[in-house]
Rosetta silent file (secondary structure, phi, psi, omega in degrees, C-alpha in Angstrom):
SEQUENCE: MKKEKCPMCKQSSSAKFEPFCSEKCANKDLGNWLTGKYYIPGEKVNDEMINENPEIIDIIKKDKLDF
SCORE:     score description
SCORE:     0.000 S_00000001
   1 L     0.000  132.693 -178.725  -29.724   11.265  -15.840 S_00000001
   2 L   -77.189  132.233  178.783  -26.263   12.819  -15.628 S_00000001
   3 L   -75.118  131.839 -178.057  -23.391   10.513  -16.554 S_00000001
   4 L   -76.251  157.661  177.328  -20.913   10.126  -13.705 S_00000001
   5 E   -96.450  148.364  176.057  -17.199   10.796  -13.984 S_00000001
   6 L   -62.113  128.961 -179.095  -14.513    8.181  -13.352 S_00000001
   7 L   -68.049  -15.372 -178.821  -13.211    8.666   -9.789 S_00000001
   8 L   -90.375  -48.894 -172.883   -9.647    8.022  -10.960 S_00000001
   9 L  -119.192   -5.634  177.363   -9.207   10.171  -14.088 S_00000001
  10 L    72.430    9.889  172.528  -12.463   12.188  -14.251 S_00000001
  11 L   -77.327  169.804  177.878  -13.364   10.996  -17.778 S_00000001
  12 E   -62.536  137.985 -179.703  -16.915    9.781  -18.463 S_00000001
  13 L   -73.039  159.003  179.457  -17.585    6.416  -16.857 S_00000001
  14 L  -110.664  138.601  179.960  -18.233    3.328  -18.946 S_00000001
  15 H   -57.682  -35.461 -178.019  -21.209    1.025  -18.321 S_00000001
  16 H   -67.219  -33.857 -175.182  -18.857   -1.963  -18.564 S_00000001
  17 H  -118.757   18.187 -175.955  -16.507   -0.676  -15.827 S_00000001
  18 L   -48.644  132.522   11.155  -18.857    1.568  -13.859 S_00000001
  19 L   -89.830   10.174 -177.355  -18.086    3.748  -11.957 S_00000001
  20 L   -92.367  168.514 -179.794  -14.745    3.750  -13.802 S_00000001
  21 L   -90.655  -23.096 -173.932  -14.031    4.605  -17.435 S_00000001
  22 L  -156.265  168.410  175.979  -11.817    1.613  -18.165 S_00000001
  23 H   -63.129  -35.713  179.503  -10.300   -1.570  -16.833 S_00000001
  24 H   -58.962  -47.438 -179.624   -7.056    0.358  -16.266 S_00000001
  25 H   -69.094  -37.613  177.903   -8.730    2.809  -13.846 S_00000001
  26 H   -62.260  -42.894  179.627  -10.673    0.011  -12.133 S_00000001
  27 H   -69.009  -35.413  177.443   -7.431   -1.920  -11.576 S_00000001
  28 H   -63.084  -42.568  177.697   -5.624    1.189  -10.348 S_00000001
  29 H   -63.561  -45.587  178.136   -8.368    1.700   -7.744 S_00000001
  30 H   -59.475  -42.563  177.888   -8.224   -1.966   -6.712 S_00000001
  31 H   -60.123  -37.458  177.470   -4.450   -1.684   -6.363 S_00000001
  32 H   -63.060  -38.504  177.005   -4.909    1.289   -4.029 S_00000001
  33 H   -68.724  -44.635 -175.002   -7.131   -0.837   -1.768 S_00000001
  34 H   -69.453  -27.686 -179.846   -4.824   -3.856   -1.869 S_00000001
  35 L   -92.438   -2.818  177.622   -1.694   -1.853   -1.048 S_00000001
  36 L    89.652    3.442  176.598   -3.319    0.005    1.842 S_00000001
  37 L   -63.696  -39.041  172.794   -3.434    3.429    0.178 S_00000001
  38 L  -104.563  143.636  175.365   -7.201    3.283    0.747 S_00000001
  39 L  -160.531  161.631  175.829   -8.581    1.826    3.951 S_00000001
  40 L   -98.808  117.903 -177.302  -11.590    1.963    6.231 S_00000001
  41 L   -61.633  145.769  177.770  -10.550    3.538    9.538 S_00000001
  42 L   162.612  176.381 -179.571  -11.053    1.478   12.634 S_00000001
  43 L   -74.044  133.133  177.272   -9.354   -0.638   15.216 S_00000001
  44 L   -71.284  141.984  179.922   -7.096   -3.340   13.794 S_00000001
  45 L   -96.995  127.666  177.158   -8.119   -6.866   14.740 S_00000001
  46 L  -113.778  173.718 -176.631   -5.373   -9.105   16.126 S_00000001
  47 H   -58.888  -38.754 -179.082   -5.346  -12.823   17.034 S_00000001
  48 H   -63.129  -42.039  179.135   -5.978  -12.148   20.717 S_00000001
  49 H   -62.856  -40.366 -179.650   -9.113  -10.145   19.935 S_00000001
  50 H   -64.480  -44.996 -178.216  -10.401  -12.948   17.705 S_00000001
  51 H   -66.244  -28.589 -178.700   -9.802  -15.616   20.360 S_00000001
  52 H   -87.291  -10.400 -176.411  -11.564  -13.542   23.035 S_00000001
  53 L  -128.378   93.722 -177.701  -14.642  -12.779   20.894 S_00000001
  54 H   -57.763  -27.914 -179.879  -16.447  -15.841   19.496 S_00000001
  55 H   -66.078  -29.735  176.323  -18.759  -13.597   17.441 S_00000001
  56 H   -67.345  -40.271  178.320  -15.734  -12.455   15.401 S_00000001
  57 H   -60.790  -42.253  178.758  -14.912  -16.108   14.651 S_00000001
  58 H   -62.196  -40.054  179.344  -18.501  -16.622   13.432 S_00000001
  59 H   -65.423  -43.550  179.343  -18.211  -13.588   11.137 S_00000001
  60 H   -62.526  -44.297  178.987  -14.901  -14.829    9.716 S_00000001
  61 H   -61.749  -43.373  179.872  -16.338  -18.304    9.092 S_00000001
  62 H   -63.025  -43.653  179.982  -19.406  -16.820    7.369 S_00000001
  63 H   -61.281  -38.739  179.661  -17.233  -14.586    5.180 S_00000001
  64 H   -66.845  -32.629  179.127  -15.134  -17.580    4.084 S_00000001
  65 H   -71.735  -25.477 -178.305  -18.300  -19.448    3.094 S_00000001
  66 L   -75.698  -10.592 -177.552  -19.420  -16.537    0.907 S_00000001
  67 L   -84.872    0.000    0.000  -16.413  -16.897   -1.426 S_00000001
């Protein structure tokens, strides 16, 4: 099996931080998600949409229970 490369720096990945090579690269990737550099395209959900769609409220409640 071919060892994968770290998506951040292209060094060999580490089993401990897979698919990254280190905690530093894993944290850099997480920071990109948290700051909005990375995102999943789609329509933004606002309060009005949530109030008009009870199924969204159920999804939000379920997600909060999973933490």
